[in-house]
TORMISE-214668 format. One record per residue (C-alpha): residue number from 0; residue in one letter; chain; x, y, z. Coordinates in steps of 0.001 Angstrom, whole numbers, plus 500000, padded with zeros to 6 digits. Layout:
TORMISE-214668
R num residuo cadena     px     py     pz
R NUM       A      A      X      Y      Z
...
//
This chain:
TORMISE-214668
R num residuo cadena     px     py     pz
R   0       X      A 634099 979278 727932
R   1       X      A 630995 980913 728642
R   2       X      A 630415 982994 731904
R   3       X      A 630159 980991 735084
R   4       X      A 626558 981143 736540
R   5       X      A 625856 981239 740364
R   6       X      A 622990 979170 740667
R   7       X      A 621824 980712 744086
R   8       X      A 622857 984360 743041
R   9       X      A 618982 985303 742353
R  10       X      A 618021 984237 745676
R  11       X      A 618316 985842 749188
R  12       X      A 620535 984341 751613
R  13       X      A 619161 981645 753643
R  14       X      A 619677 981224 757480
R  15       X      A 618878 978650 760087
R  16       X      A 616237 981231 761490
R  17       X      A 614479 980870 758204
R  18       X      A 614738 977183 758172
R  19       X      A 613349 977171 761755
R  20       X      A 610254 979268 760906
R  21       X      A 609501 977070 757658
R  22       X      A 609919 973903 759488
R  23       X      A 607373 974989 762602
R  24       X      A 604806 975793 760252
R  25       X      A 605303 972341 758622
R  26       X      A 605277 970568 762034
R  27       X      A 601988 971986 762786
R  28       X      A 602447 972556 766642
R  29       X      A 605140 969794 767084
R  30       X      A 608332 971000 768447
R  31       X      A 611703 971099 766529
R  32       X      A 613034 968492 768677
R  33       X      A 610303 966043 767197
R  34       X      A 612995 966047 764021
R  35       X      A 615849 965021 766370
R  36       X      A 616654 961173 766126
R  37       X      A 618913 959397 768340
R  38       X      A 621577 956915 767980
R  39       X      A 621636 953738 770047
R  40       X      A 624105 955553 772443
R  41       X      A 621437 958124 772933
R  42       X      A 623479 960867 770804
R  43       X      A 621267 963339 769085
R  44       X      A 621094 963620 765100
R  45       X      A 619440 966813 764306
R  46       X      A 617892 967507 760950
R  47       X      A 620252 970416 760328
R  48       X      A 623869 970874 760840
R  49       X      A 626097 973826 759646
R  50       X      A 628906 972777 757576
R  51       X      A 632266 972942 759203
R  52       X      A 635826 973815 757809
R  53       X      A 637718 971256 756002
R  54       X      A 639742 969719 758927
R  55       X      A 640070 965971 757841
R  56       X      A 642205 963114 759157
R  57       X      A 645351 963668 757361
R  58       X      A 644764 960561 754800
R  59       X      A 645969 960364 751337
R  60       X      A 643562 958824 748787
R  61       X      A 644852 955409 748262
R  62       X      A 642880 951992 747514
R  63       X      A 641918 949769 750134
R  64       X      A 643018 946258 750377
R  65       X      A 640287 943797 748894
R  66       X      A 640378 941164 751528
R  67       X      A 638733 937764 750980
R  68       X      A 638064 935041 753698
R  69       X      A 640684 931902 753578
R  70       X      A 638147 929719 755722
R  71       X      A 637309 926459 754143
R  72       X      A 637679 923680 756660
R  73       X      A 639919 921652 754139
R  74       X      A 643151 923323 753252
R  75       X      A 643348 922219 749516
R  76       X      A 639773 923473 748781
R  77       X      A 640580 926856 750902
R  78       X      A 643572 927215 748554
R  79       X      A 641660 926722 745395
R  80       X      A 639032 929361 746354
R  81       X      A 641847 931848 747412
R  82       X      A 643557 931611 744135
R  83       X      A 640333 932165 742312
R  84       X      A 639618 935164 744426
R  85       X      A 643194 936483 743940
R  86       X      A 642621 936204 740125
R  87       X      A 639344 937624 740418
R  88       X      A 640696 940953 742193
R  89       X      A 641161 940323 745555
R  90       X      A 644296 942156 747097
R  91       X      A 644466 940404 750390
R  92       X      A 643495 937189 752149
R  93       X      A 641849 936845 755782
R  94       X      A 643240 933679 756978
R  95       X      A 640658 932348 759551
R  96       X      A 640935 929496 761689
R  97       X      A 638009 927383 763317
R  98       X      A 637226 928885 766804
R  99       X      A 638219 932305 766129
R 100       X      A 635497 935239 767117
R 101       X      A 635178 935767 763121
R 102       X      A 634995 932241 762097
R 103       X      A 631141 932213 762118
R 104       X      A 631362 928025 762124
R 105       X      A 633911 927456 759453
R 106       X      A 637792 928079 759124
R 107       X      A 640868 926048 758560
R 108       X      A 641225 923452 761188
R 109       X      A 644406 924115 762972
R 110       X      A 647503 926384 763020
R 111       X      A 650217 924138 761825
R 112       X      A 652630 925034 759116
R 113       X      A 651582 921944 756828
R 114       X      A 647879 923478 757128
R 115       X      A 649007 926754 755990
R 116       X      A 651244 925719 753562
R 117       X      A 648401 923702 751802
R 118       X      A 645982 926681 752115
R 119       X      A 648754 929061 750767
R 120       X      A 650380 927000 747912
R 121       X      A 650933 929058 744993
R 122       X      A 649918 932357 746671
R 123       X      A 652784 934797 746223
R 124       X      A 652929 936477 750079
R 125       X      A 654980 939235 749180
R 126       X      A 652227 940529 746637
R 127       X      A 649011 940895 748978
R 128       X      A 647966 941700 752443
R 129       X      A 647649 939132 754905
R 130       X      A 645474 939033 758043
R 131       X      A 645623 936204 760603
R 132       X      A 642204 935715 762465
R 133       X      A 643105 932755 764641
R 134       X      A 641542 933269 768197
R 135       X      A 643032 931553 770929
R 136       X      A 645702 929777 768659
R 137       X      A 646875 933140 767311
R 138       X      A 650531 932796 768763
R 139       X      A 650729 929245 767152
R 140       X      A 649496 930711 763987
R 141       X      A 651633 933566 763842
R 142       X      A 654858 931441 764133
R 143       X      A 653498 928897 761523
R 144       X      A 652696 931847 758821
R 145       X      A 656067 933675 759751
R 146       X      A 657929 930206 759529
R 147       X      A 656464 929559 756238
R 148       X      A 657516 932892 754701
R 149       X      A 661084 932499 755907
R 150       X      A 660781 928797 754240
R 151       X      A 659690 930333 751269
R 152       X      A 662811 932962 751303
R 153       X      A 660732 936004 751787
R 154       X      A 661864 939225 753139
R 155       X      A 659667 939372 756251
R 156       X      A 660167 943149 756513
R 157       X      A 658517 943478 752804
R 158       X      A 655368 941642 753923
R 159       X      A 652126 942957 754713
R 160       X      A 651106 940701 757725
R 161       X      A 648603 941559 760439
R 162       X      A 649372 938636 762963
R 163       X      A 646114 939709 764934
R 164       X      A 646548 938538 768384
R 165       X      A 643599 939777 770481
R 166       X      A 644107 938154 773859
R 167       X      A 641403 940201 775649
R 168       X      A 639091 940095 773059
R 169       X      A 639497 936287 772860
R 170       X      A 638773 935864 776699
R 171       X      A 635811 938061 776351
R 172       X      A 634556 936040 773591
R 173       X      A 635000 932736 775687
R 174       X      A 633818 933852 778854
R 175       X      A 636993 932929 780468
R 176       X      A 639510 934953 782675
R 177       X      A 642240 936566 781243
R 178       X      A 645331 934827 781517
R 179       X      A 647758 936154 784002
R 180       X      A 650581 936091 781496
R 181       X      A 648858 937252 778550
R 182       X      A 650727 940977 778609
R 183       X      A 654311 939205 778718
R 184       X      A 653069 936509 776082
R 185       X      A 652307 939189 773815
R 186       X      A 655513 941218 774298
R 187       X      A 657252 938328 773992
R 188       X      A 656007 937192 770510
R 189       X      A 656133 940959 769702
R 190       X      A 659945 941129 770244
R 191       X      A 660476 937781 768513
R 192       X      A 658559 939348 765333
R 193       X      A 660868 942430 765456
R 194       X      A 663891 940222 765871
R 195       X      A 662948 938310 762750
R 196       X      A 662808 941430 760775
R 197       X      A 659223 941333 760162
R 198       X      A 656888 944307 759801
R 199       X      A 653059 944813 760320
R 200       X      A 650831 944626 763001
R 201       X      A 651052 942208 766062
R 202       X      A 648283 942916 768305
R 203       X      A 644602 943674 767002
R 204       X      A 642392 945906 768742
R 205       X      A 639220 944004 767528
R 206       X      A 635494 945835 768098
R 207       X      A 634088 943113 765811
R 208       X      A 633134 940394 768595
R 209       X      A 631721 943345 770534
R 210       X      A 629437 944568 768006
R 211       X      A 628406 941310 767062
R 212       X      A 627473 940663 770631
R 213       X      A 625262 943825 770506
R 214       X      A 627623 946927 771307
R 215       X      A 626622 950244 770071
R 216       X      A 629064 952346 768075
R 217       X      A 630377 954061 771182
R 218       X      A 630771 950693 773106
R 219       X      A 632520 949252 770347
R 220       X      A 635243 952095 769936
R 221       X      A 635484 951915 773625
R 222       X      A 636486 948294 773601
R 223       X      A 638846 948553 770504
R 224       X      A 640361 951891 772101
R 225       X      A 640794 950209 775511
R 226       X      A 642178 946974 774013
R 227       X      A 644721 949134 771773
R 228       X      A 645808 951082 775203
R 229       X      A 646443 947761 777045
R 230       X      A 648528 946167 774260
R 231       X      A 650566 949405 773965
R 232       X      A 651615 949172 777568
R 233       X      A 652177 945420 777219
R 234       X      A 654423 945848 773920
R 235       X      A 656206 949078 775395
R 236       X      A 657976 946736 777713
R 237       X      A 659690 944963 774972
R 238       X      A 659965 947593 772131
R 239       X      A 660361 951435 771767
R 240       X      A 656928 953497 772205
R 241       X      A 656909 954239 768816
R 242       X      A 657637 950758 767372
R 243       X      A 655197 949397 769798
R 244       X      A 652274 951603 768367
R 245       X      A 653307 950577 764949
R 246       X      A 652377 947069 765845
R 247       X      A 648904 947595 766904
R 248       X      A 646104 947133 764387
R 249       X      A 642625 947681 764516
R 250       X      A 639310 946017 763220
R 251       X      A 635580 947367 763272
R 252       X      A 632353 946270 761972
R 253       X      A 630936 948237 759050
R 254       X      A 626860 948136 759393
R 255       X      A 624184 949194 757348
R 256       X      A 623607 952751 758844
R 257       X      A 625951 954093 756658
R 258       X      A 626709 957452 758322
R 259       X      A 627002 955938 761638
R 260       X      A 629674 953713 760258
R 261       X      A 631524 956623 758661
R 262       X      A 631421 958393 761647
R 263       X      A 632623 955683 763818
R 264       X      A 635560 954773 761434
R 265       X      A 636569 958316 761520
R 266       X      A 636379 958579 765271
R 267       X      A 638427 955580 765785
R 268       X      A 641402 957263 764004
R 269       X      A 640653 960490 766240
R 270       X      A 640777 958702 769338
R 271       X      A 643648 956831 768568
R 272       X      A 645252 960067 767445
R 273       X      A 644688 961684 771195
R 274       X      A 646043 958591 772746
R 275       X      A 649333 958764 770635
R 276       X      A 649531 962446 770851
R 277       X      A 649381 962033 774861
R 278       X      A 652201 959368 774609
R 279       X      A 654257 961895 772576
R 280       X      A 653626 960063 769383
R 281       X      A 651907 962847 767209
R 282       X      A 652428 961289 763807
R 283       X      A 651250 957844 764982
R 284       X      A 648485 956561 762520
R 285       X      A 645970 953678 762982
R 286       X      A 645882 951028 760418
R 287       X      A 642191 950479 760280
R 288       X      A 640501 946960 758675
R 289       X      A 636488 947083 758490
R 290       X      A 634456 944020 757864
R 291       X      A 630609 944139 757031
R 292       X      A 628407 943393 759956
R 293       X      A 627615 940044 761099
R 294       X      A 624763 940906 763100
R 295       X      A 623200 942488 760293
R 296       X      A 623098 939518 757996
R 297       X      A 620020 937179 757519
R 298       X      A 619394 933609 756538
R 299       X      A 616049 934862 754814
R 300       X      A 615777 936374 751678
R 301       X      A 619632 936178 751821
R 302       X      A 620165 938349 748372
R 303       X      A 619239 941437 750665
R 304       X      A 622782 940875 752334
R 305       X      A 623961 942125 748965
R 306       X      A 622587 945364 749635
R 307       X      A 623476 945630 753125
R 308       X      A 626957 944821 752003
R 309       X      A 626997 947435 749513
R 310       X      A 625894 950116 751793
R 311       X      A 628256 948962 754710
R 312       X      A 631357 948667 752064
R 313       X      A 630463 952233 750899
R 314       X      A 630465 953336 754431
R 315       X      A 633962 951758 755424
R 316       X      A 635608 953112 752232
R 317       X      A 634337 956411 752808
R 318       X      A 635171 956321 756541
R 319       X      A 638940 955696 755521
R 320       X      A 639320 951805 755763
R 321       X      A 642801 950523 755064
R 322       X      A 641402 947090 754332
R 323       X      A 637728 945820 753879
R 324       X      A 636181 942183 754062
R 325       X      A 632745 941777 752565
R 326       X      A 631251 938791 754343
R 327       X      A 629734 936701 751402
R 328       X      A 625943 936832 751449
R 329       X      A 625090 933362 751891
R 330       X      A 627282 932980 755217
R 331       X      A 624698 932771 757609
R 332       X      A 623369 929744 755616
R 333       X      A 626588 927933 755065
R 334       X      A 630117 927872 753725
R 335       X      A 630063 930259 750734
R 336       X      A 630541 928967 747340
R 337       X      A 632545 930499 744243
R 338       X      A 629334 932662 743431
R 339       X      A 628923 934018 746826
R 340       X      A 632781 934618 747074
R 341       X      A 632731 936406 743565
R 342       X      A 629886 938835 744758
R 343       X      A 631688 939673 747881
R 344       X      A 634811 940767 746193
R 345       X      A 633202 942414 743216
R 346       X      A 630965 944596 745657
R 347       X      A 634428 946159 746507
R 348       X      A 635952 946137 743096
R 349       X      A 632903 948365 741963
R 350       X      A 633403 950759 744867
R 351       X      A 636968 950902 744480
R 352       X      A 637276 950934 740294
R 353       X      A 633764 952139 739087
R 354       X      A 632641 954379 741999
R 355       X      A 636397 955702 742436
R 356       X      A 635543 956105 746267
R 357       X      A 639424 955785 746574
R 358       X      A 640359 958837 744755
R 359       X      A 639344 961067 747425
R 360       X      A 640778 961160 751102
R 361       X      A 637959 961415 753959
R 362       X      A 635427 962680 751515
R 363       X      A 633057 963350 754765
R 364       X      A 635359 966059 756011
R 365       X      A 633640 969375 756479
R 366       X      A 630162 967724 756390
R 367       X      A 628346 969124 759651
R 368       X      A 626228 965930 760118
R 369       X      A 629288 963766 760009
R 370       X      A 631398 965984 761625
R 371       X      A 628933 966555 764527
R 372       X      A 628241 962548 764771
R 373       X      A 631935 961952 764757
R 374       X      A 632567 964501 767585
R 375       X      A 629777 963078 769659
R 376       X      A 630987 959329 769204
R 377       X      A 634595 960659 770399
R 378       X      A 633044 962161 773468
R 379       X      A 631052 959457 774312
R 380       X      A 633638 956695 773642
R 381       X      A 636455 958657 775384
R 382       X      A 634531 959272 778627
R 383       X      A 633791 955241 778670
R 384       X      A 637323 954569 777908
R 385       X      A 638330 956527 780863
R 386       X      A 636041 954888 783120
R 387       X      A 637601 951549 782091
R 388       X      A 641186 953058 782805
R 389       X      A 639918 953951 786047
R 390       X      A 638853 950391 786712
R 391       X      A 642453 949485 785993
R 392       X      A 642161 948936 782235
R 393       X      A 640326 946238 780048
R 394       X      A 641709 943069 781615
R 395       X      A 640550 944212 784962
R 396       X      A 637119 945540 783673
R 397       X      A 636452 942144 782048
R 398       X      A 637073 940381 785343
R 399       X      A 634007 942750 786561
R 400       X      A 631705 941544 783919
R 401       X      A 630714 945586 783705
R 402       X      A 631312 945989 779972
R 403       X      A 629496 942802 779116
R 404       X      A 626648 943808 780921
R 405       X      A 626593 947320 779298
R 406       X      A 626732 945371 775901
R 407       X      A 623708 943222 777179
R 408       X      A 621653 946132 777935
R 409       X      A 622229 947519 774554
R 410       X      A 621318 944464 772961
R 411       X      A 618158 943865 774740
R 412       X      A 617042 947167 773568
R 413       X      A 617963 946638 770034
R 414       X      A 616086 943089 770414
R 415       X      A 613120 945085 771375
R 416       X      A 613012 947304 768506
R 417       X      A 613617 944487 766301
R 418       X      A 610574 942541 767807
R 419       X      A 608514 945437 767587
R 420       X      A 609458 946119 764040
R 421       X      A 610553 949606 764982
R 422       X      A 613909 948320 763528
R 423       X      A 612395 946501 760403
R 424       X      A 614689 943687 758736
R 425       X      A 613743 943809 755225
R 426       X      A 612887 940013 753788
R 427       X      A 612514 938932 757112
R 428       X      A 610462 940795 759391
R 429       X      A 609162 943405 756893
R 430       X      A 608274 942157 753513
R 431       X      A 609188 938565 753797
R 432       X      A 609265 936334 750713
R 433       X      A 607175 933432 751060
R 434       X      A 608662 931199 748409
R 435       X      A 612251 932024 748350
R 436       X      A 615039 931202 745499
R 437       X      A 617262 928848 747258
R 438       X      A 621014 929529 747407
R 439       X      A 623688 927143 747091
R 440       X      A 626430 926556 749881
R 441       X      A 629493 924266 750049
R 442       X      A 628237 923155 753634
R 443       X      A 625580 924103 755652
R 444       X      A 625887 926190 758608
R 445       X      A 626251 925016 762133
R 446       X      A 623540 925540 764670
R 447       X      A 623793 929004 766369
R 448       X      A 623895 929335 769940
R 449       X      A 620205 929645 771194
R 450       X      A 620660 932663 772949
R 451       X      A 618217 934813 771270
R 452       X      A 618643 938401 771496
R 453       X      A 621015 937875 774754
R 454       X      A 624569 938562 774313
R 455       X      A 625712 936593 777475
R 456       X      A 625743 932633 778040
R 457       X      A 626591 931051 781380
R 458       X      A 630358 930532 782059
R 459       X      A 632297 928622 784972
R 460       X      A 632933 932110 786260
R 461       X      A 629629 934231 786475
R 462       X      A 631402 937285 786723
R 463       X      A 633091 937062 783041
R 464       X      A 629978 935928 780829
R 465       X      A 630789 935248 777383
R 466       X      A 630019 937820 774268
R 467       X      A 627926 935509 772100
R 468       X      A 627528 936705 768416
R 469       X      A 623879 936887 767024
R 470       X      A 622265 938337 764283
R 471       X      A 619267 940511 764866
R 472       X      A 616878 938543 762245
R 473       X      A 617278 935520 764324
R 474       X      A 613862 935549 766338
R 475       X      A 612080 936046 763305
R 476       X      A 614005 933185 761511
R 477       X      A 613285 930996 764492
R 478       X      A 609485 931491 763633
R 479       X      A 609907 930942 759914
R 480       X      A 611810 927488 760601
R 481       X      A 609235 926568 762892
R 482       X      A 606513 926879 760327
R 483       X      A 608427 925323 757559
R 484       X      A 609008 922274 759681
R 485       X      A 605461 922198 760343
R 486       X      A 604424 922536 756628
R 487       X      A 606737 919662 755880
R 488       X      A 605298 917478 758512
R 489       X      A 601589 918200 757650
R 490       X      A 601957 918299 754001
R 491       X      A 600909 922334 753978
R 492       X      A 601680 925450 755554
R 493       X      A 600129 926996 758523
R 494       X      A 597274 929327 758100
R 495       X      A 594666 931630 759743
R 496       X      A 591430 932747 758835
R 497       X      A 591675 936431 757930
R 498       X      A 588008 937830 758484
R 499       X      A 587563 941022 756723
R 500       X      A 585000 943510 758481
R 501       X      A 584025 946698 756816
R 502       X      A 584299 947989 753197
R 503       X      A 587453 946646 751463
R 504       X      A 588839 949801 750271
R 505       X      A 588743 951217 753837
R 506       X      A 590602 948184 755570
R 507       X      A 592905 947714 752715
R 508       X      A 595979 948953 754382
R 509       X      A 595330 947059 757583
R 510       X      A 594781 943930 755554
R 511       X      A 597911 944342 753913
R 512       X      A 599744 945033 756936
R 513       X      A 598340 942188 758808
R 514       X      A 599052 939606 755667
R 515       X      A 602504 940828 755552
R 516       X      A 602963 940554 759459
R 517       X      A 601741 936843 759411
R 518       X      A 604061 936036 756202
R 519       X      A 607033 937390 758573
R 520       X      A 605890 934174 760781
R 521       X      A 605861 931862 758244
R 522       X      A 601907 931897 758463
R 523       X      A 599622 932116 755227
R 524       X      A 596123 933213 755432
R 525       X      A 592617 932370 753848
R 526       X      A 590576 935533 753707
R 527       X      A 586782 935970 753860
R 528       X      A 585198 939106 753090
R 529       X      A 582017 939753 755349
R 530       X      A 581440 943307 754048
R 531       X      A 577620 943441 753700
R 532       X      A 577185 939797 755406
R 533       X      A 573454 939234 756937
R 534       X      A 575186 937533 759685
R 535       X      A 578920 938253 759901
R 536       X      A 579272 935801 763007
R 537       X      A 577571 932869 761417
R 538       X      A 579408 933422 758144
R 539       X      A 582812 933865 759806
R 540       X      A 582268 930518 761980
R 541       X      A 581423 928819 758862
R 542       X      A 584340 929805 756933
R 543       X      A 586547 928585 759938
R 544       X      A 584762 925346 759849
R 545       X      A 584969 924982 755958
R 546       X      A 588720 925703 755849
R 547       X      A 589187 923666 759304
R 548       X      A 591102 926548 760797
R 549       X      A 591660 926690 764330
R 550       X      A 592986 930607 764412
R 551       X      A 591190 933560 763266
R 552       X      A 592208 937251 762755
R 553       X      A 589760 939873 762284
R 554       X      A 590971 942809 760219
R 555       X      A 588365 945417 759888
R 556       X      A 587762 949144 759939
R 557       X      A 587170 950786 763301
R 558       X      A 583599 951479 762464
R 559       X      A 582906 947682 761626
R 560       X      A 584665 946441 764924
R 561       X      A 582482 948854 766917
R 562       X      A 579504 947508 765005
R 563       X      A 580320 943956 765091
R 564       X      A 583575 942946 766058
R 565       X      A 583000 941596 769404
R 566       X      A 580158 939598 768399
R 567       X      A 582110 937912 765622
R 568       X      A 584841 937452 768084
R 569       X      A 582556 935785 770532
R 570       X      A 581049 933442 768007
R 571       X      A 584308 932249 766757
R 572       X      A 585521 931811 770312
R 573       X      A 582667 929751 771113
R 574       X      A 583245 927373 767978
R 575       X      A 586640 926822 769441
R 576       X      A 588704 929105 767088
R 577       X      A 591452 931383 768662
R 578       X      A 591074 935155 767756
R 579       X      A 593247 937523 767345
R 580       X      A 592425 941243 766341
R 581       X      A 594295 943536 763927
R 582       X      A 594513 946467 765690
R 583       X      A 594886 948084 769040
R 584       X      A 592434 947307 771796
R 585       X      A 590965 950861 772032
R 586       X      A 587607 951817 773834
R 587       X      A 586617 948403 772999
R 588       X      A 588963 946508 775321
R 589       X      A 586747 945320 777801
R 590       X      A 584074 944046 774947
R 591       X      A 587111 942257 773107
R 592       X      A 588106 940587 776407
R 593       X      A 584666 939661 777351
R 594       X      A 584580 938027 773686
R 595       X      A 587573 935739 774552
R 596       X      A 590008 937444 772348
R 597       X      A 593300 935764 772359
R 598       X      A 595426 938984 771543
R 599       X      A 595947 942006 769283
R 600       X      A 598375 942779 766503
R 601       X      A 599272 946268 766078
R 602       X      A 602416 948699 765004
R 603       X      A 604529 948808 768254
R 604       X      A 603531 945850 769655
R 605       X      A 606005 942875 770237
R 606       X      A 604806 941234 767132
R 607       X      A 607336 938658 767282
R 608       X      A 606071 937400 770546
R 609       X      A 602562 937429 769230
R 610       X      A 603756 935552 766098
R 611       X      A 604883 932960 768305
R 612       X      A 601398 933121 770141
R 613       X      A 599645 932600 766921
R 614       X      A 601658 929696 765967
R 615       X      A 601286 927973 769612
R 616       X      A 597479 928333 768932
R 617       X      A 598190 926690 765546
R 618       X      A 599988 923998 767026
R 619       X      A 603167 924756 765195
R 620       X      A 605626 924700 768019
R 621       X      A 604369 921377 769642
R 622       X      A 604230 919829 766117
R 623       X      A 607634 920619 765416
R 624       X      A 608846 919526 768815
R 625       X      A 607158 916308 767987
R 626       X      A 608606 915736 764752
//
């Protein structure tokens, strides 16, 4: 072999001071802090972080369990799909029952032994991982599943089963008071499971419902950690402490922010390790399941969900998940068919078998940026966890409504970012696809709660508001749905007259932005170019009348606006046309107001509200309600 060449050998060593000097020169007067971004928790993400010594989480390279949802409402059909999944590479099944927080409108109809036996007919229970996701009926489902395994002659100790009891999370989602006997019921079932000789987790500290309702990374970690500690206390009443800790599993959402997801999963292990160490269990290890995030999925341009799932799945694998569920890309639209399920499991198979992500344990260890974010999330979640403990634990905190209110505040801030497109959703709020290729589902999705970006819904007890799952894209999807209903009723899409002022080349970017914005609201455009028109106002009015359009939007250069914008707007308004302007009001604000303009469309504005107003002027909302 030849001599090893040091690629950096001919360069002088670079220091952080050198980078700062070059960065300040490139920023042209802006401070270095302008390069710092922040998470939803307000944690700083700096552009440069020094590498850290390889500490790691003490994990060993091992493949994760490829989980597929067993969620068809008919047991026989659920069984057929499950067998296809297992034949096609899945190594585990998540048994989802209707009404569970993770059901999203589907699931097996009940927790009876007959239903589970039918759904699992021909499935070798001792050869796969099994997860129960049953919500309020989890105790009955757990007994039915263990009874089925007994009846089939399985050694319960050899089965990989997570029974998924999450009484605190279930109450939070339902918006009901936590049952007074939840702890004794949980401990009693855990004792029964132990006496049967079954292994695996009994309780589930589930962060997914919190994430789906709008929680930040630290809030999701806090909820999961607080639940785990509450369950540890309950189980320790019936089991030795070490055995109690082993009966607790975790589940977190894997979102499209790759590095935040990696850091969140790593932080969960460190936080639980801290709890167990304080309890005298230094070798305890969290068993962590991840599921791609419900709230990031879209109904519009659903194929983009495949990309989101790939990023989220990659992050979950790098973050050290022991099991992973990739939600099928059509789930927001309905019950996924074989094709959608196949892509969900193959997304994982590619990451596992072709990308070889399981061959390295904790690959993010030592990365300055990931370690810094992990540490920051640990610190933030730990402080919030301590606040919950001071309040008497998670059950007591839920009764006050404080954790739910904190999530509501975070969800409202995120919803505002989505509405202003500061947080774009590709295929929905940005780069919308007017003519989408339809996808097939086995059954349409039920109507989602009309809560918009809110995370709480009225309940019998106002102090315990319900956590309601919602998807970030819903506000724009409702606009598209209204536009589609209008088009179906009228035999054609809603349209606005896009009035071009000034040279086309100079206003091209603004016109493209405006056209794309209208597309996000399901609104088409009929463009008229008035560059060089002898009387732009008359031409605009004539075009509106010819096209029969009741709404117009001016899209021009700033110079053209100053020269003739208010006059054109006034002429259109006098002709009964609602006029919007692409751009900020700027110094012409009073002139635009005097001309009777209806609103302004610009980057950073609440464009979701603006599109709703445009639809209102077009009669979309009224026509939709009528039909």
